[in-house]
C-alpha positions, 0 to 999 in steps of 0.5 A, a space after each residue: 347170120 340168116 339161114 336161107 329158107 327151105 323154099 323160094 317161090 317165084 310168082 310172075 304177075 301180069 293182071 292176075 286180079 283175084 287169082 293172085 290175091 288167092 295165091 298170096 292168101 293161101 301162102 300165108 295160111 300154110 302151116 309150113 312157114 320156112 319159105 320166101 316169096 319173090 313176086 315180080 310184076 310185069 307192068 300190070 294195069 289192074 290193081 293185083 300188085 297193090 292188092 298182093 302187097 296189102 294182103 301180105 301185110 308187111 310179112 318179111 318173107 314176101 319181096 315185091 318188085 315192079 319190073 314195069 314191063 315184060 
């Protein structure tokens, strides 16, 4: 039985580039770790969504969903 995290963070991405990469890196660097991140990509044409997944490195607190369009 898993407890809900203290915080849920929703990020909506559309071609955010390095801004999204910095955001994910900052979340990973937090001392507070009781959170989940839901990242929804709205059909980005850049590589930001794939880069965010790479940076998160399989961290189970991060969930990625590609909506395909806004």
